[in-house]
C-alpha positions in Angstrom: 149.8 112.9 43.7 148.9 116.4 42.4 148.1 118.8 45.2 146.1 122.0 44.8 145.9 124.9 47.1 142.3 125.4 48.4 141.1 128.5 50.1 137.9 128.8 52.1 136.6 130.6 55.2 136.2 129.3 58.7 132.5 130.1 58.6 130.2 127.1 59.2 128.8 127.0 55.6 132.3 126.6 54.2 133.6 124.1 56.7 130.4 122.1 56.2 130.9 122.1 52.5 134.6 121.2 52.4 134.8 118.8 55.4 134.5 115.5 53.5 136.8 116.7 50.7 139.6 117.6 53.1 139.1 114.7 55.5 139.2 111.9 52.9 135.5 111.0 53.1 135.2 110.9 49.3 137.5 109.4 46.7 139.5 112.3 45.2 141.1 110.1 42.5 144.6 111.0 43.4 144.1 114.7 44.0 145.3 116.3 47.1 144.3 119.6 48.6 146.2 122.0 50.8 143.7 123.9 52.8 144.0 127.7 53.5 141.5 129.0 56.0 141.1 132.8 56.0 138.2 135.3 56.1 136.6 135.9 52.8 138.2 139.3 52.2 141.7 137.9 52.8 140.8 135.2 50.2 139.6 137.8 47.8 142.9 139.6 48.1 144.9 136.3 47.8 143.0 135.5 44.6 143.8 138.9 43.1 147.4 137.9 43.6 146.8 134.5 42.0 148.0 132.7 45.1 145.4 130.0 45.2 144.4 127.3 42.7 140.9 126.9 44.1 139.2 129.4 46.4 136.0 130.8 47.9 135.6 134.4 47.0 133.0 137.1 47.0 131.2 137.5 43.7 132.3 141.1 43.8 135.9 139.9 43.8 135.1 137.4 41.0 134.1 140.4 38.9 137.7 141.5 38.9 139.1 138.0 38.4 137.3 136.7 35.4 140.3 136.7 33.1 142.3 134.3 35.3 139.7 132.4 37.2 136.4 130.6 36.3 133.4 129.8 38.5 132.6 126.3 39.7 129.0 125.2 39.6 129.1 123.8 43.1 130.0 125.3 46.5 128.6 128.8 46.1 126.5 130.9 48.6 123.4 132.2 46.8 119.9 132.4 47.9 117.0 134.5 49.0 116.6 136.0 52.4 120.4 135.8 53.0 121.8 139.1 51.9 123.8 141.6 53.9 122.2 144.1 56.3 122.9 147.7 57.2 122.5 148.2 60.9 122.7 151.2 63.3 122.3 152.0 66.9 118.9 153.7 66.5 116.2 154.1 63.9 117.6 155.5 60.6 117.0 155.6 56.9 119.7 155.0 54.3 119.6 158.7 53.3 120.5 159.5 57.0 123.7 157.6 56.6 125.2 159.7 53.7 128.4 161.3 55.1 128.3 159.0 58.2 131.0 156.4 58.9 129.9 152.9 57.8 131.9 149.9 58.8 132.2 147.3 56.0 133.7 143.8 55.9 136.0 144.5 52.9 136.1 146.5 49.7 135.8 143.3 47.5 132.8 141.9 49.4 129.5 141.5 47.5 128.0 143.4 50.5 130.0 146.5 49.6 129.2 146.1 45.9 125.5 146.1 46.9 125.9 149.1 49.1 127.5 151.0 46.2 124.8 149.8 43.8 122.1 151.0 46.2 123.6 154.5 46.5 127.2 155.4 45.4 127.2 158.3 47.9 127.4 155.7 50.7 130.9 154.6 49.8 132.5 157.9 50.7 133.1 157.4 54.4 133.8 153.8 55.1 135.8 151.9 57.6 137.1 148.5 56.6 137.4 145.9 59.4 137.0 142.1 59.9 133.3 141.2 59.6 133.1 139.8 63.2 134.1 143.1 64.7 131.5 145.3 62.9 128.6 144.8 65.3 130.7 145.8 68.4 132.2 148.8 66.4 128.7 150.1 65.8 127.5 149.4 69.3 130.5 151.2 70.8 130.2 154.2 68.5 133.4 153.6 66.4 131.1 153.6 63.4 127.7 155.1 62.8 126.4 152.1 60.9 127.7 148.7 59.9 127.3 146.4 56.9 127.0 142.9 58.4 127.2 139.5 56.8 127.3 135.8 57.8 126.1 135.1 61.3 125.7 138.8 62.0 122.2 138.4 60.6 121.3 136.4 63.6 123.0 138.3 66.4 122.9 142.0 65.7 119.7 142.5 67.8 121.4 141.0 70.8 123.7 144.1 70.7 120.7 146.4 70.7 121.2 147.4 67.0 118.4 148.2 64.5 118.1 147.1 60.9 118.3 150.0 58.4 117.9 147.9 55.3 118.2 144.4 54.1 120.2 144.8 50.9 119.4 141.2 49.9 115.7 142.0 50.0 116.3 145.1 48.0 118.2 143.1 45.3 115.5 140.5 45.1 112.8 143.1 44.6 114.9 144.9 42.0 115.8 141.8 40.0 113.6 138.9 41.0 116.9 136.8 41.4 118.6 135.2 44.3 121.5 137.2 45.8 124.9 135.9 44.7 127.2 136.3 47.7 130.2 134.0 47.2 131.4 131.3 44.8 134.2 128.8 44.4 136.7 129.7 41.7 139.4 127.7 39.9 142.4 129.0 37.9 141.6 128.7 34.2 145.2 127.6 33.7 144.4 124.3 35.5 142.6 123.2 32.3 139.1 122.0 31.6 139.5 118.4 32.7 141.0 119.2 36.1 138.6 122.1 36.8 135.6 119.9 36.0 137.0 117.1 38.2 137.3 119.4 41.1 133.8 120.6 40.5 132.4 117.1 40.6 134.4 116.4 43.8 133.0 119.5 45.5 129.4 118.4 44.7 130.2 115.0 46.2 131.6 116.7 49.3 128.4 118.6 49.8 126.2 115.6 49.2 128.3 113.6 51.8 127.9 116.4 54.4 124.1 116.5 53.8 123.9 112.7 54.2 126.1 112.7 57.4 125.0 115.9 59.0 126.4 115.3 62.4 129.9 114.1 61.3 131.4 117.5 60.4 130.1 119.1 63.6 133.4 119.0 65.6 135.4 120.4 62.6 132.8 123.2 62.1 132.8 124.1 65.8 136.6 124.2 66.0 136.6 127.1 63.5 133.3 128.8 64.4 134.6 131.4 66.8 132.6 130.2 69.8 129.3 130.4 67.9 126.3 128.8 69.6 125.0 125.5 68.1 121.7 127.2 67.1 123.5 130.0 65.2 125.8 127.4 63.5 122.8 125.5 62.3 120.9 128.6 61.2 124.1 129.6 59.3 124.4 126.3 57.4 120.7 126.1 56.7 120.7 129.6 55.2 123.8 129.5 53.1 124.1 125.9 52.0 121.2 125.0 49.7 120.3 123.8 46.3 122.4 126.6 44.7 125.4 125.2 46.6 124.9 121.8 44.9 124.6 123.5 41.5 124.2 127.2 40.8 121.6 126.4 38.1 120.2 128.7 35.4 118.6 131.1 37.9 121.9 131.5 39.8 123.8 132.1 36.6 121.4 134.8 35.6 121.8 136.4 39.0 125.6 136.6 38.7 125.3 138.0 35.2 122.9 140.7 36.4 125.2 141.5 39.3 128.1 142.0 36.9 126.1 143.9 34.4 125.0 146.4 37.0 128.5 146.7 38.4 130.0 147.3 34.9 127.4 150.0 34.2 128.4 151.8 37.4 132.1 151.4 36.6 132.7 149.3 39.8 134.2 146.4 37.8 135.6 146.2 34.2 133.9 144.2 31.6 135.3 140.8 30.6 134.8 138.6 27.5 135.6 135.4 29.4 132.6 133.1 30.2 131.7 132.4 33.8 132.6 128.7 33.5 135.5 127.1 31.8 134.9 126.2 28.2 136.3 123.5 26.0 
């Protein structure tokens, strides 16, 4: 049996998506998967070192990985109303944050790419930390503002923080496209047939999870860092959607636009490789 290394995060959207693939709920046709659960910025760095066959990454990271990895059509996190937020302790505008310390969840996150795209001056004084520590860091004064992702969208107000900007809304108004946050990549060296097989299996895994919504719950909660049930459900509902089943033409155009803008600003290098494996 051929076994592939498979990286994804412990966030509810990813554990929901991969549950049935990992737990034998679908027929994998003799393929095995060795799961590696890490936060998305760790996965970004592991992919840059070519350590994983299949992995979830930020689309920002994919911009640096296009020569060696291709995008799968299924499993991604794209959508509207789901982008990263900048938050602070009090009322503030984005211009007020220039020169201030901003906590970010990683240099290769799409959130940081959007922050740089909004205003390159905001990248000058950043503090990188795990995403789940950012809200407390802002609350406690370790940072003047925070760039929050994942379930932070639903919990920052409980810490008394204020939204400065929703960078997802900004992106949607600028482009008319969904915000491409994260996608599933496969090494191009695996070959067309194997990559496409994995892509089909991933879609089946998502379809199974949608059809058996309660079955993955214990697995999701085991990795959800004591998240409340309501937040877990909000998280899944927001980040697992039709784009997760298939990125579609609108999703493809969103990724291409993200990369075009990042290339223009010199944030990522251009690549002649297509998003998806060809052949």
